N, C-alpha and C positions, 0 to 999 in steps of 0.2 A: 296648076293649082288654081282653084277658084278663089274668089275674094273672101268667101266665108272660111275656107280652109286656111288661107294666109292669116286671117284675123285670129283663128283658133291657135295657130302656131305662136303668134305674137303674144296673145293672152297667156298661153302656157309658159312661154319663156319668162315673162315678167312675173307671173304668179310664182314660179320656182325661185325667183330672186327675192321676192317680197316675203315668201313663206319660210325661207331658210332660217335656221337658228341665229339669234343675234343677242347682243348684250342690250340691257335696258336703255343705256344712254346712246346707242348707235342710231345715227340718222340713215335714211335711205341714200344710197349713192346718187350723184347728180344724173347719171345716165338712166338710172331706173326711174327717177322722178320725171325726167324728160319723156321717157317712153309712156309712163302712166298718163302724163298730160296729153300726149298724142292720141292715146286710147280713150280720152274723155274723163280721166280721173285726176283732176288737178289736186295736188297735195303740197303740204308744207311740213315743217318739222313737228307741227302739232297733230297731224293726221295719223291716226293709229294704224298699225299694220293690220290689225283685226278688221277694221273698217274697210281697208283696201282689199283684203283677201275676200271678204264677203261680197264686195262689189264686183271683183273680178270673176268669182265663181258664178254670180248671177248673170253677168254678161256672157260667160262661157255657156251656161245652160240655155240662154235665149238664142245664141248663135246655133248651138246644136239642135235646138227645137226647130229653128227656121230652116235648117238643112234637111230635116227629115221629110220624106214625101208624105203627102196627104194620104190618109187611110181611106180607100175607096170601097172597101168590101165589108163583109160582115166581120165584126170583131171575133177573135179566136175565143173559143169556149175554154173555161178552166177544166183541167184534167181531173 
């Protein structure tokens, strides 16, 4: 697995943990906060899940874009 693929797996795993249903007063578990910090998303009890989810999706999109090969030909025409 490439570095980008491993990063996508880690982002997907933590995204599924952050985005799951929760009670309003629930904090993120310590292991999830640690993983977020390792991925460059430092957070505390005041960080909203919505903010984290938006950031994780943005990172996932940028990694996916970086993995796509450059388009070298003529763009396809609309049918």
